[in-house]
N, C-alpha and C positions, 0 to 999 in steps of 0.2 A: 952474750948467750942468747938474749931474747931475739937479736937480729938473726942469728944462725939458725934458730929452730925452724922458722918458715922456709928457709933456704934447703935445709935438710929434707923437709917433708916434700918440697917440690922436686928435688933430685930423686926421691925414692919413688915419685908417682909417675915420672917420665917413662921408665920402661913399661909400667903397667899401661900407660896410655898408648905407648907405641904398639904394644901387642894387640890392643883393641882396634887400632886404626890400620895396622899393617896386615893382619890376617884377612883374607878375602874369601869369604865363603857365602853360599847361597843354596836354597833348595828349590828343585823344580819337580814338576809332576808330568809324568809322561804316560799315555795310554797306547798299548800295543794289542795286537789282535793274534789270537792263537793260530800258529802255522805260518805267519809272515815274519818278515825280518823287522826288528825294531831297533831305532838308533837312540841312544843315550847321549845327549850333548854336552860337550866339554871343550872349551876354547880358551886360548890366552894370546896375548900380543907377542907373536913370534918376531915381528920386525924390531921390538925393543929389547926383547930378552934372548933371541936366537932359538935354536932347537934345544929343548930342555928334557929332562927325565920326567916320567910321570908314571902313575900306577892306577889300576882300577880294582875295587874290591866290593864284596858284599857287606852291606851295613853302611852306616854313616862314617864319614871320614874321622879318624882318631887324631890325637895330637900329633903324632908321627907316623908316616908311611900309610899303608892302607890295611883295613881289617879283611881278613879271609881274601887275600889277594887272588884276582883271577886273570890278570894281566899287568904286565910291567914293561916299561921301555926305559932304556939307558941312552940318553942323547940320540934318539932316532932309532936304535936297534932294539927290537922286542927280545927281552930276556927271559920272560915267562909268560906263558899262556896255558891256562887250566884246560881250555877246551878249544877245538877248532871252530866251534860256533861263535867264539869271541873274535871279532875282526875289527881292524882298523881300515875302514873303507874311504875315509876322508883324507884331506891333504895335511898330513901330519907336519911336514916341513912348514906349513904356512900357519901352524898354531892351532889346527882343528884335530883335537885327539878323541873325538867322539867314538864311542864304543858301539858296534853294531851286533847284535845277538841274531844269529841266523836261526830260522825256523823256531821262533820263540814259542814256548809253551806256557801253561798255567803255572807251573812250578817255578819259572823264571821271575814271577811276580815278587816285588819287595823292594827293599832299600838298596841303593848303589852309591858308591862314593868315588870321586875322581880327585886326585891330588897331583898338581902340577908343582914341581920343586924348583921355585924361582930363587935365585941367589939372593942371601941375605937372611937376617934374623927374622924368623916368623913371617916371611914373605910368601910362603906357599899359597898357591890358588886352589881353593877347595870348592867342589861342587857335589851337593847331596841331591840324589834323584829318587823319587818314589815311583816305581813302575807298577802300573795297573794293567793287568792282562784281561782282555775280553773276548767273547766269541766272535769269530769272523762273521761279518754280513755278506751272505752269498747273493750274487745277482746273476740272473740268467744269462746265457751266452748271447741271446738276441740283444740284450741291453748293452753288453760289453762290445758289440761289433762296431767297428770304426765306421763313423759317419751316420750312426742311427740317428734319426730325427725324432722329434716329440711324437709325431703321428704313428711311427713305428713302435715306439715305447709303450704308447696308449693301446696299439693293437695287441702287444704281448700281454698286457695287464688284463685286457677285456677278453675273457673267454666266451664261449657260446652261451652258457648260462647267463652271465651278466649281460650280454647283448640282448638276450630275450627279455630279461627283467627290465632293462632301460627301455626297450621297444614298447613294452606293455604299459610301463608308466607314462611314456611319451603319448601313447595312443588314448590312454584314459584320460589324460589332461586335455587332449584335443577335444574328445566327446563331452567333458564337462564344460569347456569353453562354448561349444556349439549349443548345448542346451541352455546355458546361461543366455546367450545371445539371442536364441530362438524365442525364449520366453519374453525378452524385452520387447522383441519385433511384435509379437502377437499381442502384447499389453497395449502397445501403441496403435495397432490396427482396430482393437476392439473398442478403445475410448474415443477415436476419432469420428465415427458415424453418429454416436450419441450426441456429441457436442453439436454436429451439423443439424441433426434433427431437431433439437431444441431450438437452435437459432431459426431454423425455417418455420417452425410452428409460431414463434413470436412474431416473425416478419408477416405471416398470413394473417395472423390475429390483428396486426396493426392496420391491414389494408383492407379489412371487411368494413363496409359502411355500417354505421349503426343508426337505425330509425329513431327519430325524436318525436 
């Protein structure tokens, strides 16, 4: 009896350990922009498992299936789609079952879950995604033009008022530099004659004969 007790405990713990090891789940953070398409990633090894069934839903992936299902596929064929905005634009046959939300809006933000039904007990591949929606950053058409150089982009950013301010600052800087340089030159010119006159007077004084 004493020897059988640890054996029973080990046997009872094996299924629990298998559940912890075999369930594959992770959480990702995705940022989308309002008015643009956003893709929620979800992939699996199709070469090892073949084409499998999967589903997408609002909220985190539960113990079975998907919460608030928005799309489901049965071995490659889409069997349910809540809205035409939910599309599979990736290579599904190669294991990329990422969900693309067309023309995403602020209301699309939140949690999403992807479940890929891999054969076996507790083998399903699960991915939880938190989608954040932000305002779209608008860039002028001049910047989006093909082949735009840095000089062209700089020209778009600098309007007439900015150019005037920069020119005024540049001119003021040059004036200050000229004033400082002129003062240094004048200071040198004024000190040089004084030194020369003192030196000359001393020489003249030394050359005058003194009557004894």
